[in-house]
C-alpha positions as CSV (number, residue, x, y, z in Angstrom):
1,M,2.9,-8.6,8.3
2,L,6.2,-7.0,8.6
3,G,8.6,-7.9,5.6
4,R,6.3,-9.9,3.7
5,K,5.4,-9.6,0.1
6,V,1.9,-8.2,-0.3
7,K,-0.8,-7.8,-3.1
8,L,-2.5,-5.0,-2.7
9,C,-6.1,-4.4,-3.4
10,D,-8.3,-2.0,-4.4
11,M,-11.8,-0.9,-2.9
12,Y,-13.5,-4.3,-5.4
13,R,-10.7,-6.2,-3.6
14,R,-9.0,-6.4,-6.9
15,P,-5.4,-6.5,-7.0
16,V,-4.0,-3.6,-7.9
17,A,-0.2,-3.9,-7.1
18,S,2.6,-5.6,-5.4
19,G,4.8,-4.5,-2.4
20,I,6.5,-5.4,0.6
21,V,5.0,-4.5,4.4
22,M,7.5,-1.9,6.2
23,A,6.1,-1.0,9.2
24,E,2.8,-2.0,11.2
25,E,3.6,0.3,13.9
26,K,0.4,2.8,15.1
27,S,2.4,5.6,15.7
28,K,4.5,6.2,12.8
29,I,3.6,8.7,10.7
30,V,3.8,8.0,6.7
31,M,2.8,10.4,3.7
32,G,1.7,12.6,7.0
33,K,-0.7,10.4,8.5
34,K,-0.5,8.1,11.5
35,L,-0.4,4.0,10.4
36,G,-3.0,3.8,13.4
37,E,-4.9,1.0,13.4
38,E,-6.4,1.7,9.2
39,Y,-3.0,1.5,7.4
40,L,0.1,-0.2,7.0
41,E,2.8,1.5,4.8
42,I,3.9,-0.2,2.1
43,F,6.8,0.0,-0.4
44,V,5.2,-0.7,-3.9
45,L,7.7,-2.9,-6.3
46,I,5.3,-3.6,-9.4
47,A,1.7,-2.6,-10.9
48,Y,-0.8,-4.3,-11.7
49,D,-3.0,-1.8,-12.4
50,P,-0.5,1.6,-12.9
51,D,-3.7,3.7,-13.3
52,A,-5.7,2.5,-10.2
53,P,-5.8,5.9,-7.6
54,L,-4.0,5.4,-4.2
55,F,-6.2,5.5,-1.1
56,V,-4.0,8.4,0.0
57,R,-2.9,10.7,-2.2
58,D,0.2,13.5,-1.8
59,R,1.8,15.9,-3.6
60,D,3.8,13.4,-5.9
61,R,1.7,10.2,-5.8
62,E,-1.7,10.2,-7.0
63,T,-2.3,6.4,-9.1
64,I,0.0,3.2,-8.5
65,K,2.6,3.8,-11.2
66,D,3.7,7.2,-9.5
67,A,4.4,5.4,-6.0
68,I,6.5,2.4,-7.9
69,G,9.7,2.5,-5.3
70,S,8.2,4.6,-2.9
71,H,6.3,4.2,-0.1
72,I,2.8,4.5,0.8
73,I,0.1,3.6,3.3
74,W,-2.8,1.5,2.1
75,F,-5.6,0.1,4.1
76,R,-4.8,-3.0,6.4
77,D,-8.0,-4.5,5.1
78,F,-6.9,-4.2,1.1
79,V,-3.3,-5.8,2.3
80,H,-3.3,-9.7,1.5
81,L,-0.4,-12.3,1.9
82,E,1.2,-13.1,-1.5
83,E,-0.4,-16.5,-1.1
84,E,-3.4,-15.7,0.1
85,I,-4.9,-14.6,-3.2
């Protein structure tokens, strides 16, 4: 999925943002956490639901609108290729 455009979904499987997969390496640390088996590093492009909460928050980013233009981590199970939705 590296470099692919994806949709980020919330816990109800509704798309909340679009982004690009930047990393999948399990040992990479993003937002203070290892990606491991659970997460992907995503560059957030567009918010569909700007007020949707991030799964992992930090001091500066709590919602999707805070993350536009930055790299975040998102649960792999809630990341879908653009053409899958």
